N, C-alpha and C positions, 0 to 999 in steps of 0.2 A: 333878573331878581337878584338882589342881595342875598348869599346865605346868613340863616339866623343861627344865632349860636344857641343849643340846645342844652338848658342848665337841668341837670336831672339827680333828683336826691334819693338814696337808699339809706336803709338803716341795715347794721351788720349787726350780727347776733353773739360771736365769737372772736375770740382777739385774733385768732389767725384764721381766715376765711376767703374761700374764692366765690364771689358769686358771679352767675352767668348773666351778664347784660346784652347778651346779642340781640333779644327783642325789643329793647329800648333803643339800641340803634337803628332796627330795622322800623321801628315807628317813625323815627327823626326822618328818615328816607322817604316812607310813605307821605307823612305832613309835608315834605316839599316836592314831592313828586319828580323826584332826578332820575333820570334813567340811567347816565352815565357819568360817574364821579369817584370823588374819593369820600369815605367817610372816616373822619380824624376824632377819636375818642382819647380825651385827656384827664389825667387825674391829679386837681390843684392840691393835693397833700401829701406830705414829707414822710408819712409812714403809711402810704398805701400805694399801690400801682395799677397800670393795666398791662394784660396780656394775653393772647391769643394761644389756645391750647385746645385738647381733645374734650369734649364736652359729652361722648356717649357713655363712658366706663366712669364712675365717679371714684374707683381707686387710681387714676391718674390725678387728679386733684389729690385726694389723700396724701398720695407719694410724693408731690411736689413740695406740700405744705410740710411733711415729716422731713424731707432732705433740707427745707430751707431752715427747719428747727434744729437740725443737726449740725447745720454748716454754722449758724448764726443762733445760739442758744439763747434764749432770754436773760437766763443768768450767767455771768462771766466776770470773774474778778479783774479783768482789765479794762473794760468799759470805762469810760472817763464822764460821759454825757449823764449830767446830774439829774436830768427827769427819770432815769431808769428804763427808758425804751430805744435804745440803742441798736437792739436785735431788730425792732421794726423800721428804723432807718436804712440799717443796713439790707435789708430784706427789699425795702422799698426801692432803693437804689441800683439794685440788682437786676428787680424785675422791669422797672424802668415806667416812667409817666405816663407813654402814650403810645398809641398803636394808629395805623393808617391801613384802612381796607378798602380796597377798590369796590367800585359799585359798577354793574353792567346789567342792562336791561330792568333797572329799578331793584336789584338785587344784590346783597354783597357777596363778593366772590371768596367763600369759605370753600376749606376742604369740606369734606363729606362728615367728618367727624369732629370738626372744629366750631369753638365759641368763642366771644368775647369774654372775658373775665374783669371785675374789680376784684384786686386783691387787697383785702384787709389783712395789717399786720399790727394793728394797736387798738382794737375793738374791745366790745362792741361801741360803737358809735353810728351817728348820724354822717352820712356822706355824701359829696357832691360831686358828680363827676359831669363833663361837658363834650357835647357832640357838635362837630361843624360839618355841613355836607357841600362838599366842592364839585361844582361840573365845571 
């Protein structure tokens, strides 16, 4: 069976936000009935990214966003990009555009406290990400 490219749309509500998308990836695995393989999660935006991190304590997400804001402040006099969202581009490049997560026995192999996040850095917006399940 040829793997399906799952296109998933979400809406973000803040300028900087991390949305737990683990359930969307799990739904793609269930839909394809893959037992062992890899889930590839990809973000096609230049001001957003995908990461894996703790999903049990919301303070972890708050700390990540806070530190990214400190390293890449929204206002910085030396930015040259005319759209005014240089910080979002820098954060997206730092986080990265994709993650590959192994699948075993139909389940994502994630640590006890891990989740998959869509990282918004220039919201609020309607966003898209893709999931491809490889077996």
